[in-house]
NUKOL-522518 format. One record per residue: x negated, z negated, y negated of N, C-alpha, C in turn; residue in one letter; residue number from 0. Coordinates in pm, 1 decimal, always signed. Each point is the difference from the previous one (the first is absolute). Example, Ala and Ser with C-alpha at 12.3 -4.5 7.8 and 13.67 -1.06 7.14 Angstrom:
% NUKOL-522518
- -1319.0; -780.0; +569.0; +89.0; +0.0; -119.0; -90.0; +0.0; -120.0; A; 0
- +35.0; +72.0; -105.0; -82.0; -6.0; -119.0; +77.0; -73.0; -109.0; S; 1
This chain:
% NUKOL-522518
- +210.7; +2259.2; +1252.5; +85.2; -81.8; -9.2; -48.2; -117.9; +59.0; M; 0
- +23.3; -134.9; -59.7; -52.6; -128.1; +72.4; +123.2; -58.5; +85.3; T; 1
- -47.6; -87.4; +92.9; +82.9; -49.2; +83.7; +84.9; -114.6; -83.3; D; 2
- +117.4; -20.7; +44.3; +69.8; -118.0; -51.4; -67.8; -151.4; +42.7; L; 3
- +18.1; -74.3; -107.3; -68.1; -143.8; +41.0; +77.3; -48.4; +105.8; P; 4
- -75.4; -83.3; +91.3; +51.0; -61.8; +126.6; +60.9; -130.0; -57.7; S; 5
- +125.7; -26.7; +68.5; +64.0; -128.1; -40.9; +10.2; -85.6; +125.0; V; 6
- +0.1; -117.0; +2.2; +23.8; -92.3; +120.7; +52.4; -121.6; -36.3; S; 7
- +47.6; -79.6; +92.1; +50.6; -134.1; -6.6; -136.8; -88.4; +0.4; V; 8
- +8.9; -98.2; -104.7; -112.9; -85.4; +12.7; +19.1; -118.5; +99.6; V; 9
- -110.0; -16.8; +80.5; -7.7; -111.9; +103.5; -22.9; -128.5; -66.7; E; 10
- +61.5; -100.3; +65.8; -11.8; -135.1; -66.1; -167.3; -32.6; -22.9; Q; 11
- -51.7; +63.6; +84.1; -146.8; -54.8; -12.1; -77.1; +65.1; -121.0; S; 12
- +72.5; +109.2; -46.4; -54.2; +72.2; -125.0; +90.7; -40.9; -109.9; D; 13
- +70.6; -119.1; +1.6; +88.6; -32.0; -128.9; -83.1; -20.4; -127.2; R; 14
- -111.5; -65.2; +0.6; -102.0; -24.5; -109.1; -45.1; +127.6; -48.8; S; 15
- -39.7; +99.1; +70.5; -62.5; +137.1; -42.6; +124.0; +57.0; -78.1; V; 16
- +117.4; -2.3; +34.6; +102.9; +65.3; -66.8; +34.8; -73.1; -134.8; A; 17
- -10.3; -123.4; +19.4; +34.1; -85.4; -138.7; -127.7; +24.1; -109.3; L; 18
- -112.4; -1.5; +49.9; -111.4; +40.1; -80.0; +3.5; +150.0; -57.3; N; 19
- +62.4; +80.9; +61.5; +23.8; +131.6; -54.3; +101.3; -2.3; -117.3; T; 20
- +100.2; -96.3; +29.8; +104.1; -9.1; -119.8; -76.0; -77.7; -105.8; I; 21
- -86.1; -100.1; +17.3; -56.4; -70.3; -96.7; -79.3; +109.8; -92.9; V; 22
- -75.9; +91.0; +59.9; -78.7; +112.4; -64.4; +111.2; +85.9; -72.1; A; 23
- +100.1; +16.1; +48.7; +96.5; +106.2; -44.6; +79.5; -46.8; -150.8; A; 24
- +7.6; -139.5; +17.7; +69.7; -53.1; -99.5; -89.3; -85.7; -106.0; F; 25
- -131.1; +45.3; -2.6; -75.5; -79.7; -93.2; +7.3; +32.4; -148.8; A; 26
- +75.4; +105.0; -33.2; +43.8; +32.5; -125.9; +144.6; +10.3; -29.7; A; 27
- +75.9; -52.1; +94.3; +147.5; +18.9; -10.6; +47.2; -90.1; -127.4; D; 28
- +85.9; +64.0; -88.6; +39.8; -87.3; -107.7; +74.8; -127.9; +26.3; P; 29
- +98.0; +6.4; +94.6; +58.3; -138.1; +3.8; -92.3; -106.4; +64.9; L; 30
- -62.3; +57.4; +109.2; -85.8; -115.6; +91.6; -109.8; -44.8; -96.9; V; 31
- -54.4; +83.9; -74.9; -113.9; -57.6; -88.6; +58.9; -59.8; -125.0; R; 32
- +122.6; +12.6; -43.9; +70.9; -92.4; -86.0; +9.8; -130.4; +51.9; W; 33
- +27.1; -24.6; +136.2; +32.2; -120.4; +49.7; -143.9; -59.3; +46.5; M; 34
- -92.3; +64.5; +14.7; -134.6; -20.9; +44.2; -109.9; +50.2; -80.8; V; 35
- -7.1; -26.0; -120.7; -103.9; +79.4; -89.3; -155.4; -27.7; +47.7; P; 36
- -42.7; -96.6; +42.4; -128.4; -37.8; +28.5; -50.2; +73.7; +120.3; K; 37
- -100.3; +77.9; +16.2; -37.7; +66.7; +127.8; -35.8; -94.7; +100.9; A; 38
- -66.6; -111.2; -32.0; -40.9; -90.6; +105.8; +114.4; -68.8; +67.5; D; 39
- +110.6; -31.3; -78.4; +119.1; -47.5; +71.0; +75.0; +98.6; +66.0; T; 40
- +5.2; +133.7; -49.5; +65.6; +105.9; +88.1; -57.6; +22.0; +115.0; Y; 41
- -133.1; +5.7; +5.1; -75.1; +24.5; +118.7; +11.3; -110.9; +91.6; L; 42
- +9.6; -125.4; -38.7; -15.4; -111.7; +90.2; +146.8; -20.1; +62.5; S; 43
- +113.3; +23.5; -75.4; +128.7; -10.8; +60.0; +86.3; +126.1; +25.0; F; 44
- -69.3; +121.9; -29.4; +104.3; +114.5; +1.7; +44.0; +32.6; +144.3; G; 45
- -98.0; -17.6; +97.8; +57.5; +35.2; +148.5; +81.3; -105.4; +41.4; A; 46
- +10.5; -116.7; -16.8; +94.6; -100.1; +45.3; +129.5; +14.1; -89.7; A; 47
- -15.2; +51.1; -121.3; +122.8; +1.4; -103.1; +68.9; +134.8; +81.5; M; 48
- -53.5; +111.9; +14.1; +63.0; +116.5; +58.9; +44.5; -24.6; +147.2; F; 49
- -68.4; -90.7; +82.5; +34.8; -40.6; +133.1; +131.1; -74.4; +0.3; D; 50
- +28.0; -85.0; -102.4; +117.5; -79.7; -12.6; +114.6; +97.1; -46.3; A; 51
- -45.2; +102.0; -89.4; +108.6; +76.8; -58.8; +50.5; +102.2; +99.7; F; 52
- -81.8; +59.9; +70.9; +41.2; +107.5; +84.6; -43.1; -14.2; +153.1; G; 53
- -35.4; -125.0; +30.7; -71.7; -17.8; +130.7; +84.8; +9.3; +111.7; G; 54
- +137.4; -2.2; -28.7; +110.2; +15.9; +110.9; -18.4; +144.6; +70.4; A; 55
- -51.3; +76.2; -70.9; -15.2; +140.7; +52.9; -93.2; +15.1; +130.4; A; 56
- -96.5; -97.2; +13.2; -89.7; -9.5; +120.1; +86.3; -24.4; +133.9; F; 57
- +68.0; -105.5; -11.6; +91.9; -48.8; +112.8; +84.0; +98.9; +42.5; A; 58
- +52.6; +72.8; -112.7; +113.7; +107.3; +28.9; -73.1; +143.4; +47.7; A; 59
- -126.4; -7.9; +4.7; -60.3; +137.8; +30.0; +11.6; +103.7; -105.3; G; 60
- +33.4; -42.8; -115.9; +21.5; +93.8; -98.1; -112.3; -11.3; -110.2; A; 61
- -112.7; -37.7; +23.1; -120.6; -1.1; -88.6; -76.4; +133.8; +73.5; A; 62
- -18.7; +81.3; -115.0; -69.7; +141.4; +31.4; -127.0; +13.6; -73.7; Y; 63
- -90.5; +78.0; +59.7; -133.1; +32.2; -72.0; -22.4; +151.4; +18.4; Q; 64
- -55.6; +39.7; -90.4; -32.4; +154.9; +6.9; -170.5; +5.0; -15.7; A; 65
- -41.8; +101.5; +54.6; -139.9; +41.2; +4.1; -99.4; -126.7; +10.4; A; 66
- +8.2; -58.9; +116.7; -83.8; -113.6; +20.0; -13.5; -107.7; -109.6; N; 67
- +124.6; -33.1; -45.3; +32.3; -118.4; -78.7; -44.1; +51.1; -153.3; F; 68
- -2.7; +121.0; -51.8; -8.1; +50.6; -126.3; +112.8; -29.2; -64.4; A; 69
- +111.7; +5.5; +52.8; +127.0; -44.1; -45.0; +93.8; -88.6; +87.9; G; 70
- +84.0; -71.9; -62.2; +72.0; -99.9; +86.7; +144.5; -11.5; -62.6; A; 71
- +98.1; -22.7; +84.7; +138.3; -30.0; -67.1; +64.4; -114.6; +104.4; A; 72
- +57.9; -100.0; -63.7; +73.4; -94.0; +58.0; +153.5; +20.3; -34.0; L; 73
- +82.4; +22.8; +125.4; +142.6; +9.0; -9.9; +56.5; -112.9; +48.9; W; 74
- +102.5; -62.1; -43.0; +74.7; -116.5; +49.6; +137.3; +58.9; +38.8; V; 75
- +18.2; -31.6; +147.0; +142.5; +40.6; +28.0; +127.0; -56.8; -50.5; P; 76
- +112.6; +54.8; +19.8; +126.7; -49.5; -51.1; +15.9; -136.4; +34.6; P; 77
- +75.5; -78.7; -97.8; +33.8; -125.8; +45.4; -98.9; -93.8; +31.6; D; 78
- -121.4; +32.0; -66.4; -132.7; -98.8; +63.6; +8.1; -116.4; -102.6; S; 79
- +27.3; -116.4; +50.8; +4.0; -120.6; -75.0; -125.2; -84.6; +56.4; E; 80
- -106.4; -33.7; -83.4; -103.2; -73.4; +63.3; -22.4; -110.2; -104.1; D; 81
- +56.3; -110.6; +35.6; -16.1; -141.1; -95.0; -144.3; -28.6; -0.1; E; 82
- -61.1; +10.6; +118.5; -156.8; -57.5; -1.7; -72.3; +101.5; -90.4; A; 83
- +34.1; +125.8; +12.3; -90.5; +86.3; -118.7; +41.2; -34.7; -149.7; A; 84
- +129.9; -29.2; -13.5; +40.0; -38.4; -137.0; -90.8; -135.9; -46.9; E; 85
- -7.2; -82.4; +100.0; -80.8; -134.5; -35.3; -145.0; +39.4; -18.6; E; 86
- -47.8; +84.8; +83.4; -137.6; +33.5; -10.7; -19.3; +69.9; -136.3; A; 87
- +91.0; +99.7; -30.1; -21.1; +54.7; -129.2; +2.5; -86.2; -119.2; M; 88
- +92.6; -104.4; +9.0; -2.5; -100.9; -107.1; -134.7; -87.0; -5.9; S; 89
- -46.5; -27.2; +104.7; -111.7; -80.1; +16.0; -112.8; +87.0; -73.4; Q; 90
- -27.7; +132.4; +35.4; -105.0; +79.7; -34.3; +20.3; +11.8; -159.2; I; 91
- +118.4; +21.1; -36.5; +15.6; +30.5; -148.7; -43.4; -128.8; -71.7; L; 92
- +34.3; -110.9; +37.8; -29.7; -139.8; -58.4; -165.2; +9.1; -15.4; E; 93
- -54.6; +54.1; +105.8; -158.9; -5.1; -25.8; -50.7; +108.7; -79.9; Q; 94
- +48.3; +107.0; -11.7; -60.5; +119.9; -53.2; +58.2; +29.4; -134.7; A; 95
- +131.9; -63.6; -40.8; +47.2; +40.7; -131.6; -24.2; -140.7; -93.3; I; 96
- -45.0; +35.9; -118.8; -28.1; -103.4; -81.1; +116.4; -66.7; -26.5; A; 97
- -1.3; -144.0; -11.9; +123.7; -83.5; +14.7; +113.4; +39.0; -127.1; P; 98
- -60.3; +29.8; -108.0; +83.1; +28.7; -104.3; +62.1; +142.8; +2.7; E; 99
- -37.2; +78.8; +110.3; +65.9; +129.6; +28.3; +91.9; -11.7; +101.9; R; 100
- +2.0; -94.5; +86.4; +71.6; -1.2; +131.6; +155.5; +38.4; -18.3; L; 101
- +75.1; -71.1; -109.4; +135.9; +25.7; -42.3; +18.3; +143.1; -17.3; D; 102
- -102.8; +64.8; -62.3; +9.9; +146.5; -34.0; +2.3; +85.9; +126.4; D; 103
- -91.0; -41.3; +67.9; -23.3; +80.8; +127.2; +128.8; -13.8; +93.6; V; 104
- +37.7; -126.2; +7.7; +111.2; -12.6; +84.3; +138.3; +60.9; -50.6; A; 105
- +11.2; +18.8; -128.3; +100.5; +79.7; -47.7; +10.3; +134.7; +24.0; S; 106
- -136.7; +52.0; +15.4; +4.8; +146.9; +45.3; +37.3; +30.1; +139.7; V; 107
- -49.5; -112.8; +73.9; +48.0; +2.3; +146.8; +144.1; +2.0; +17.8; F; 108
- +55.2; -107.1; -79.0; +146.7; +10.5; +19.1; +59.4; +112.2; -66.9; E; 109
- -37.9; +81.6; -94.2; +71.5; +100.7; -55.7; -36.7; +119.7; +116.6; A; 110
- -93.3; +1.4; +57.4; -31.1; +83.2; +95.7; +105.5; +2.7; +114.0; M; 111
- +13.1; -125.1; +50.1; +89.1; -39.3; +112.6; +138.5; +49.7; -30.1; L; 112
- +40.3; -18.4; -117.7; +135.2; -0.4; -56.4; +56.5; +180.1; +1.2; S; 113
- -111.6; +56.6; +0.7; +18.7; +172.0; -1.4; -10.0; +42.2; +144.5; H; 114
- -28.9; -80.1; +102.6; +10.5; +51.7; +144.8; +129.9; +28.5; +29.9; H; 115
- +34.2; +122.0; +97.3; +114.3; +24.3; +41.8; +50.7; -96.3; +78.5; P; 116
- +146.3; +1.6; +2.3; +66.0; -112.3; +82.5; +14.6; +84.4; +145.5; T; 117
- +9.0; +117.0; +12.2; -0.5; +70.7; +139.6; -119.7; -20.0; +57.1; E; 118
- -2.4; +9.8; +141.6; -126.8; +6.6; +80.9; -68.2; +142.6; -37.1; P; 119
- -147.6; -44.6; -26.4; -92.4; +111.8; -25.0; -124.2; -40.9; +31.0; C; 120
- -96.1; +82.1; +11.5; -131.6; -4.7; +20.9; -57.6; -20.2; -146.9; W; 121
- -112.3; -105.7; -19.1; -48.1; -40.2; -119.6; -141.3; +23.9; +15.7; Y; 122
- -46.7; +79.0; -105.2; -152.5; +14.2; -11.1; -56.0; -69.6; -116.0; L; 123
- -51.4; -133.6; +34.3; -54.0; -81.1; -117.2; -151.8; +39.1; -35.1; P; 124
- -69.6; +74.0; +99.1; -138.7; +59.1; -32.7; -37.6; +111.2; +70.6; L; 125
- -60.7; +87.4; -81.3; -57.2; +113.4; +36.9; -115.4; +57.4; -92.2; I; 126
- -118.4; +9.1; +44.2; -114.2; +18.4; -56.9; -106.6; +88.2; +56.9; G; 127
- -76.7; +55.7; -63.2; -118.5; +85.0; +30.8; -126.9; -51.7; -71.2; V; 128
- -96.1; -34.1; +69.1; -140.3; -45.9; -50.2; -23.3; +116.3; -107.3; D; 129
- -37.7; -42.8; -129.4; -22.1; +93.5; -100.5; -112.7; +101.2; +27.2; P; 130
- -90.5; -35.1; +92.2; -94.7; +119.2; +26.9; +43.8; +90.2; +91.9; C; 131
- +122.9; -20.4; +56.9; +53.8; +106.2; +87.7; +131.0; +53.1; -55.3; H; 132
- +43.4; -25.3; -133.8; +111.5; +52.2; -52.7; -18.2; +146.8; -18.7; Q; 133
- +121.6; +62.5; -27.0; +6.2; +153.4; -24.7; -9.7; +81.4; +120.0; G; 134
- -16.1; -51.6; +118.9; +17.3; +62.1; +144.3; +119.9; +22.0; +59.3; R; 135
- +105.9; -52.7; -49.6; +132.6; +8.2; +53.9; +37.3; -110.0; +88.9; G; 136
- -81.3; -121.2; -8.0; +24.2; -90.3; +108.7; +137.9; -99.1; -25.1; L; 137
- +41.2; -6.3; -126.1; +95.3; -92.8; -35.0; +132.3; +104.1; +50.9; G; 138
- +3.1; +125.0; -34.2; +110.6; +86.1; +47.3; -12.9; +6.6; +150.0; A; 139
- -97.2; -14.7; +59.3; +15.4; -3.0; +159.0; +50.0; -113.7; +55.7; A; 140
- -50.7; -124.6; -81.5; +69.1; -133.2; +50.6; +141.8; -12.0; -35.4; L; 141
- +44.8; +69.5; -107.7; +133.5; -5.9; -45.8; +79.5; +84.8; +116.5; M; 142
- -40.5; +124.5; +23.3; +68.7; +89.2; +95.6; +9.7; -52.8; +121.7; K; 143
- -90.0; -73.6; +56.5; -7.8; -71.8; +126.8; +105.4; -106.0; +23.6; Y; 144
- +7.0; -99.1; -99.2; +84.0; -91.9; +0.4; +137.2; +39.8; -23.2; A; 145
- +18.6; +104.8; -96.2; +142.1; +52.3; -22.6; +56.2; +70.8; +115.6; L; 146
- -72.9; +54.7; +84.5; +58.1; +56.7; +113.1; +60.9; -79.5; +95.4; S; 147
- -54.7; -130.1; +2.8; +59.7; -104.7; +73.9; +137.9; -57.6; -54.2; K; 148
- -15.9; -1.1; -137.8; +129.5; -45.0; -78.0; +118.2; +98.6; +49.9; C; 149
- -36.5; +130.6; -11.0; +100.9; +110.1; +31.7; +26.6; -7.6; +138.1; D; 150
- -69.6; -34.3; +92.5; +46.1; -3.9; +139.2; +90.4; -105.6; +16.5; E; 151
- -1.8; -94.0; -95.4; +80.4; -121.1; +18.5; +121.7; +21.8; -78.3; Q; 152
- +9.7; +99.1; -80.3; +121.9; +21.3; -104.3; -3.2; -96.7; -115.1; G; 153
- -113.2; -56.1; -15.5; -5.2; -120.7; -123.6; -59.7; +46.5; -119.0; L; 154
- +33.1; -74.0; -118.3; -43.9; +37.7; -128.3; -144.9; -82.4; -3.8; P; 155
- -62.6; +18.9; -104.6; -130.6; -52.8; -21.9; -3.2; -44.2; -186.7; A; 156
- -70.1; -116.8; +8.3; +4.7; -44.1; -123.3; -162.3; -65.2; -37.6; Y; 157
- -39.2; +32.8; -139.4; -122.0; -63.4; -32.8; -2.7; -33.1; -152.1; L; 158
- -89.9; -66.2; -54.8; -32.7; -10.0; -128.8; -118.9; +65.5; -57.6; E; 159
- -6.9; +95.1; -78.8; -132.8; +43.0; -58.7; -53.8; -84.5; -117.4; S; 160
- -110.0; -57.3; +31.1; -70.3; -84.7; -111.5; -80.5; +77.6; -66.0; S; 161
- -26.0; +126.2; +19.7; -80.1; +85.8; -63.2; +77.0; +121.8; -37.1; N; 162
- +21.3; +19.7; -126.2; +79.0; +136.8; -46.3; -70.9; +125.6; +54.1; P; 163
- -123.4; -7.1; +18.0; -72.6; +139.7; +58.4; +37.1; +27.2; +127.9; A; 164
- +55.5; -85.3; +72.4; +60.9; +30.2; +146.3; +147.6; +57.7; +12.7; N; 165
- +69.8; -23.1; -117.7; +142.7; +22.3; +5.3; +15.0; +144.6; +53.5; I; 166
- -67.1; +108.6; -42.8; +16.9; +141.6; +33.1; -14.9; +11.0; +155.7; T; 167
- -98.4; -77.8; +58.8; -32.2; +7.3; +143.8; +125.0; -37.0; +74.4; L; 168
- +55.3; -107.5; -51.2; +114.5; -60.0; +83.3; +114.1; +97.5; -25.1; Y; 169
- +19.3; +52.9; -117.8; +127.6; +95.7; -18.8; -28.0; +120.9; +78.2; E; 170
- -122.7; +39.2; +25.2; -23.7; +122.4; +86.2; +59.1; -24.7; +155.2; R; 171
- -7.1; -140.5; +41.5; +60.3; -26.0; +131.0; +129.1; -49.2; -13.5; H; 172
- +53.8; +28.7; -90.4; +181.2; -22.3; -17.0; +36.7; -147.4; -50.8; G; 173
- -88.7; -82.7; -50.9; +35.5; -116.7; -71.6; +34.5; +52.1; -153.7; F; 174
- +88.4; -92.2; -47.8; +58.1; +14.3; -113.5; -5.5; -148.8; -72.2; E; 175
- -41.0; +5.7; -135.1; -8.8; -121.7; -94.2; +138.8; -63.8; +6.9; V; 176
- +14.8; -130.3; +13.8; +112.5; -62.5; -7.6; +25.1; -93.3; -112.6; T; 177
- -116.0; -39.8; -62.6; -3.1; -75.5; -106.9; -138.7; -45.0; -61.9; G; 178
- -1.3; -91.1; -68.5; -137.0; -36.3; -70.9; +3.4; -137.4; -16.7; R; 179
- -138.0; -61.0; +32.6; +0.8; -143.5; +0.1; -110.6; -28.3; -104.6; I; 180
- +30.2; -66.7; -95.8; -105.7; -31.8; -102.5; +31.6; -139.4; -57.2; E; 181
- -56.2; -103.1; +64.9; +39.6; -140.8; -28.6; -118.5; -80.3; -21.2; V; 182
- -0.4; -85.3; -84.2; -107.9; -101.5; -37.9; -126.5; +65.9; -20.7; A; 183
- +8.4; +122.2; -70.7; -115.7; +88.1; -51.2; -65.9; +80.6; +111.7; G; 184
- +42.3; +17.2; +101.1; -64.4; +67.7; +120.0; +19.6; +143.8; -29.7; C; 185
- -95.6; +77.4; +62.9; +9.4; +128.7; -16.1; +122.8; +57.4; +72.8; P; 186
- +47.5; +120.9; -34.7; +129.4; +38.1; +61.2; -10.7; +17.6; +153.7; P; 187
- +99.7; -42.8; +71.7; +17.1; +21.9; +140.9; +120.3; +79.7; +10.2; V; 188
- -7.9; +116.8; +96.2; +127.7; +83.8; +17.9; +47.6; -14.4; +151.6; H; 189
- +109.2; -60.0; +16.8; +48.4; +12.9; +122.5; +39.3; +142.5; +36.6; P; 190
- -1.1; +37.7; +135.5; +33.1; +129.3; +39.7; +48.5; -12.0; +136.8; M; 191
- +105.0; +92.6; +23.0; +74.9; +12.8; +108.7; +8.7; +142.6; +59.3; F; 192
- -4.7; +2.7; +130.0; +9.3; +125.9; +64.3; +128.3; -9.4; +93.7; R; 193
- +96.1; +82.0; -17.1; +112.0; -16.8; +101.9; -20.2; +60.7; +155.6; S; 194
- +61.6; -64.9; +66.5; -15.2; +55.5; +146.2; +6.6; +144.4; -0.1; A; 195
- -81.7; +63.1; +98.6; -1.1; +146.8; +3.1; +63.7; +42.9; +141.8; Q; 196
């Protein structure tokens, strides 16, 4: 029997390492690559884009890594409003997204926001495993680690699955699909909610 993968909080000094793991993990993500189809653009802006989207996790001590950064997850705490991050995201999208696609991408983010729960909950904007380390249970280990924190606090959790292949993983951890976002020709995105345990 193999040991369970180790999971720990990402230190601020390792922020870029965790973000680069997510860049590798999302290199073939349907939604992300619909937004940023050119590899050069994706690799140039991916880390900054993900940092703006889920970077609040680092300050909250809720950025986690597994097996020496083979996997990473960014969890945003309840009621986290970060106007600076929203502005940073807007600026990055203006640089990374083709001008004729900006309105379509903005409509996807607006639709995602409209599905967010109104009650306080933990939000998982990003979780991923470097493709060369997939199949080792790292995603499950990251999920168990974070959800144990949610359960300690008696709080629900929420995410959007931008890759249909990952829905069963999330369902195994108690998430249920609550909708389907498919606007402006984007690949389907599935909001998922896990009730407080």
